[in-house]
C-alpha positions, 0 to 999 in steps of 0.5 A: 046207584050214586046220584048227583043229589047224593054226592051234593048232600055229602058235600054239604054235610062237610061244608064250612059256612064261614069258609064258603062265604070267604071263598065266594068273596075271593072268587067274586061270583054269585055261584054257590060255595060250600066251603070245601078244599080241593084236597077234601074233594080229591079224597072223596072223588078217589073212591068213586074213581075206583068203584065206578065205571067210566060211563057212570062217572061221566053221567055223575060228573055231568049232573054235578057240573049242571048243579053250578055249585063250585065244589060240585063242579070241581068234584066233577072234574076230579071224577074224570082226572085219570091218566089211563082210561081204557079204551080211550074212546069214552065220553070223557074227552067230549064232556070236558071239551063241552065244559070248556066252551062255557068256562067262566072262572079260572078255578073251575077251568084249571081243575077241568084242564088237569083232566083234559090235559091227561086226555090230550096226552092220551090222544094228541090228535085232540089238539086239532080241536083245542087249536080252535079254542085259541080263537074263542070269544070266551077268554077262559076257553082261550086260556084253557088251550094253554093250561091243558097243554102244560104236560108237554112243557113238563115232559122230561124226555120229549120225543120228536112228536112232542117237540113238534107239539111244543112248537105248535103250542108256543105258536098259539102263545105267540098269538096271545101276546098282544092280549093284555088280560092278566089271566092270558098273560099268566097262562103264557108265563106259566107255560114258559116257566115250566118249559124253562126247566126242560128247554131254557133255550126255547124260552129265551128264543120266545122271549127275545122273539114273539114274546118280546111284548109280554107284560113285565109281570109275565116276563118275570114269571116266565124267567123265575125258574130259568136255570142260571148260567 
């Protein structure tokens, strides 16, 4: 049986103290860092995704998340990052949604949001719950509502239901525009930037309408990949 303690010990064995110090200074948090890259964590987590049941991975992921070690939390998210989970009525979404209420940094929130986005694509009915996050007092939870829904901005051939979801999320983004926090502004910009490659007209309409009040930096980012002509 693989335990959180065993995984953390394996992570510590590969950690780099100097890199851990640099990462802690960069992220400006007292959380423990081990000095491991996301690439190393992905390679390690891949084997557990292959060999462990979904239920066992959920138990392991929760234990790792509760450790409050930076790399252990990222590892927890990677354990649950899987496009197809059959059946999809497992605790995976409930676990990610619970974590989202306590997000406290962009790095951890973004890794967990990748896992969460796959569960939203698998069952878009979960968007009703995510919409409630847009009113959260936690800035990282509010931001996650946009980051987790990025897959819809990237769909190359959206169906009518997908287009409706895009419009819904852009409505959330419109409500975020007055929030001057740079991480919120960046999240709006990223959504628009990715959407611009698929639907530049929708992005222009947003920027000329509800997004007119975006910060200059966010506006530049939103337009960075906009097709010319």
